[in-house]
N, C-alpha and C positions, 0 to 999 in steps of 0.2 A: 391620364384618361379616367373619366368617372366610372363608377362600378356599372352604372347603366347610362347609355349614351343614345340619343337620337340623332340620325344623320340624314339631311336631305340633299340629294343632288338635283340641282335645278338648272333649267336652260330655257331661254327664250327661243322662239322659232317664227320664222315668216316665210311660208310659201317654199319650203324645201322638204317636201314629203319623203323623197327617196332616201335622202341624207339623214333625216330624222329617224327613219326606220332602221337603218343600220346601226346608228348610234344607240337606240334604245335596246336593240338586241345585244350589243356588246356591253352595255350598262347592267342588263339583268344578269349576264353570265358573271360580271365582277362581283355583284351584289350577292349572288348565290354562293360564291367562293369565299366572300370576305369573313364570314363568322369564324372559320377555322383559324384565321390570321389575327383578328381584332377581338374575339370573344363572342360568345353566343348572346350576351346581354346588350350588344349594339343593335339597334333597330334601324332599318333604312326605308326612305321613301324617295320616289321620284317625282318631281313637279315639272310638268311641261306648260309653259305659258305661251300660248298663240297669240301673236300680235296681230293676226289677220282677223278682222271683224267677221268675216265669212266662216271662220272655223275650219280652214283648209286642212289643218293637221289632226281634226278629230278622228277621221277614219283610219289614219295611220296608227294612232295610239289604240283604238278599239280593235283593230284587226290583229295586232301582234300581241297585245298585253291584256291578259284577263286576270289582274292582280291587284288587289286592294292597295298595294304599296305604290301604284302608280296613279297620279292624279292629273287631269288635264283641265285647264281653265283657259278662258279667253280674256285677253286684256285688249279691249277694242281701242283705247287710246293710242294713236301712233307714236312711236318713238321708243328707243332702246331704254331710256330712263324710266318710263312708265312701265314697260315690260319687266325690268329687273326690280323695280320697287314692288311690283306685284309678286315676284318670286320671294322677296323679304318678307311680304305679308303672309304668303302661304308657308313659309318656313318660320314664322313668328315663335312658335313653341319649341323649335329644335334646339339642340347643342350645338351643331355643326351644320353649315350649309357650304356645299362645294358647287361652284359655278363653272359651266363650260359653254361652248357655242354649238349650235345645231349642225354645223358643217365639220365637226371634229370627230376623232375617234380615239379613245384612250388606249394606250399600250397596256399590255398584261401587267398587273400589279399597280396600276395607276391610283385606284382607289385606297388600298391598304398603304401605299407609300405616303399618300397625303395624310392619312389618319396617324400613321406612326410618327411622322415629322411633326404634326401638331401636338402630339403628346410628348415626344422627346424633347422639344425645345420650348414647351409651354407658350406656343405662339398665338397670336390673335389672328394671323392670317398667313397663308402658306401659298406661294406661287411657283408654278412649274413650267418646263420648256414647252414650246409650240413648234413642231416640226412642219414645215411647208411640204406638201405633196401635190405635185403639178399634175394637172390634166394634160396629158401629152408631155413633150419634152419642155424643159425650162427654157423661156426665151433668152437667147444669148445676152441681150443688153440687161435683162433682169438678174441673170447670174452675175454678170460683170459689176452690176451695182453694188452687190453684196447685201442688198436690203432685207432678204429673209434670214440671212446668218444671224443677225442679232437677236432674233426671237429665240433662238436655241439656247442662249446662255452658256455657250461652250466655255468650259473651264471654271465655271461658277460651282463652288461646292455646296452640297446640302448643309443647311444651317446659316448660310451667308445672309447678313441682314439687308433688307431692301426698304426703300422709302416709298416707291409707288409701283404699281403693276396694273396689268390689264386683268379683266375678269374672264378671259377665255380659258383660264385654267387656274382657278383661285379657290382656296378654302378660307372660309370666315368662322371665326368663333362667334356665335350668335350672342352669347352672354355679353361679350365686348361691344358687339355692334348696337344691342339694346342700351347698354350702359351709356354709350356716346350719342345715342339718338341718330345714327347715320342713315342717310338716304341718298339715292342717286339724284343729282341735280337736273331738274327738268331743263334748265337752258342748255344743257349739253346733249339733249336727247337726239337731235338730228345731226349734230356736228362731231359727235365722238368726243372723248375726254372725260366722260362722266366717271368712268372707271378709275382713271388716274387720280381725279379729284377726290373720289370716295376713299381710295387707298392712302392718299396724301393726307386726308383729314385724319384718317385712323392713326397714322404713324406721328403726325403732328401732335396729336393728343396723347402720345406716349405709348401707343399700341406697337406690338412687336410683330414685324412681318419678316418671314424668312423664305429662303429658296429651297425647293426640293428637286434635286436633279433627276430623281427617279420617276417622279410623277410627270410622264410624258404623254401628250396628245399629238395626233397628227391633224393638221389643218389643210383641207382640199382647197387648192388654188385653181379655180375653173380657168379655161382658156380666155375668157373675156377679161380676167384680171391679169393674166400673164403677158402683159404688153408694157412697153416703154410708157405710152401715154398714161395708162392707169396708174402705174406706180409713181410717175411724177406728180400726178394730181393727188395721189393718197399722201405723199410725203409732204406736199404743201399744206393739205388740210391737217395733217397730224401735227406739223410744226405750229400752225396757227392755234389749234385747241391746246397744244402743250404750254404756249405762252399764256393763254386765257386761264388755264388751270393754275399756272404759277402766280398769276395775278390774285386770283381768288384765294390762293393759300396764304398771302401776305395778311398781317394783322392790322395794318394801318394805311391811310391814304398815302403818307410819305413813304412808307415801305414800298407801296405799289408804284409810285413814281420812280423810285430807285431800281426796282425790278424791270420796269419798261425800259429804263435807260441802259440797263445791263444787256438786255435782249436786243435793242437797237444796235448796239455795238457787235453782238455776236452775229445778228443777221446780216449786217454790213460785211463783216468778215467772211461769212459763208458765201455771199454772193461774189464777192471779189475773187476770193481763193477758187470758187467753183467755176467762174468765167475762165480763169487762167488754166485751170486743170482741163476743162472741157476743150479749150482752143488747142492746148498741147496734145490732147488726145486725137482731135481731128487731124492735125498736122502729121502726128506720128503714126496715125492709123491704129492707135491703141484704145480698143474698146473699153477696157477697164478704167483708163484715165477718164475717157469721155463720159462713161456712165456715172461714175462717182463725182465728176465735175458737175454735170447737169443735175445730179441729185442734191448736191450742195446748194445750187442756185435755187432749185424748187424749195428747199427747206428754209433758205434764207429770205425768199420772198413770202413764204408762209409766216415767218417770224414777223415781218413787217405787217402782214395782214392781222395777226393776233395783237400787235402792239397798237393798231388802229381800232381795235375792236370790231374788225370785219369777221363775221361768222360764215365759215364755209360749212355747207351742210351736204356732205356726200351721202348721208342716209335719208334725205328728204325723198318723199315718194311722189310720183307723178300723179296728178289728178286724172280721173277717168278719160277727160277729153284728150289729154295730152297722150296718154297711153295709146288711144285709138288712132291718134294722128302719126304715130311713128312707123 
C-alpha cells in the first residue's frame, strides 16, 4: 500500500432511494472506522452516479450526507455502461476504486478487507462474495435451483486467482485501469456482461485479480425477482451475454469461430441434459431435479442466442408511453 492513498467507493443508482439511503449510511460508518485499520494517510470519497435524468437520488444524498467526501452526479445517458464509465471518470485521479450496487449492504470490515487484500496480494482487482437476502421467504423453486449459491463463492479462499468477475463487489487498481485504457463496453449497457468483459480484458492483458472471502456484501432480492419465471429469464440472458463476452475476448476471427463452435456444443449438451433432468424431476416429483433441469435448458437456449448474436436486454427501459399503458 502506498504511503498516501486515495480510495473512491462508487455506485450507480436508478430509482432506488430507500436502498441507497441505507447503503450510504453503512458506507459512511465504515469510512469513519477505516483509518484505524488502514492508516490515517488514506483518504476516502464516495461517488454516487444517478442514471435517472430526473435526478431522483439527489434528495436522498443531500438529506443524509453533508460531507465533502460524498459527490453526487447525474449521468443522463441510459445504460449501466454509461453509468460505470462515469464512475471511472469521477475516480480518474484516485489510486483505488471500489464498485458496488445500490441494492447492496456491505458487512462489517468489508472496506478494510478489500484494501488489505489489494495490498497483500499486489492485485489489480479484488472480487468478493455477494449473499442474496430475500424479501420474504425464498421461493421453493429458486432455492431448489441453487442459482444464488454460486454468487457466494463458498469454499474459495482469499487470494484465489480469478479470470472474470462482476462489478457488484469489485476493487480496481486505477493505475492499472489507466495503463490499459479500460472502459465498460457500451454495446453491453442494456444486456449485461459489460463487467465480465471489463475484468476479462484486465486479466487477458496480464492483470492480477484475486478473491477476498471476507469482503462480503448482502444483495436484496425483491419479491418480483424471487420467482421461477424471472430466474429462468435471467439465466437465459446471462448465458447469452457470457457467450458474447467470450467471443469479444478472442483475438482473431478464426478464434471466434472456434469459440462459437465450442459454445454450440455446450449449449446443445445443456439443453439435452436439462430436458432429461426436468422430465425426471416431474415424474419423480423432485423439485430439485426439475428446477436444475429447467435452469440448464434456459442457459442452453441462452447460449444459442449468444452464438447467433441475439442481444437480450433485461436492463432496457420502457418508454413513457409503455409505462403508462401497464
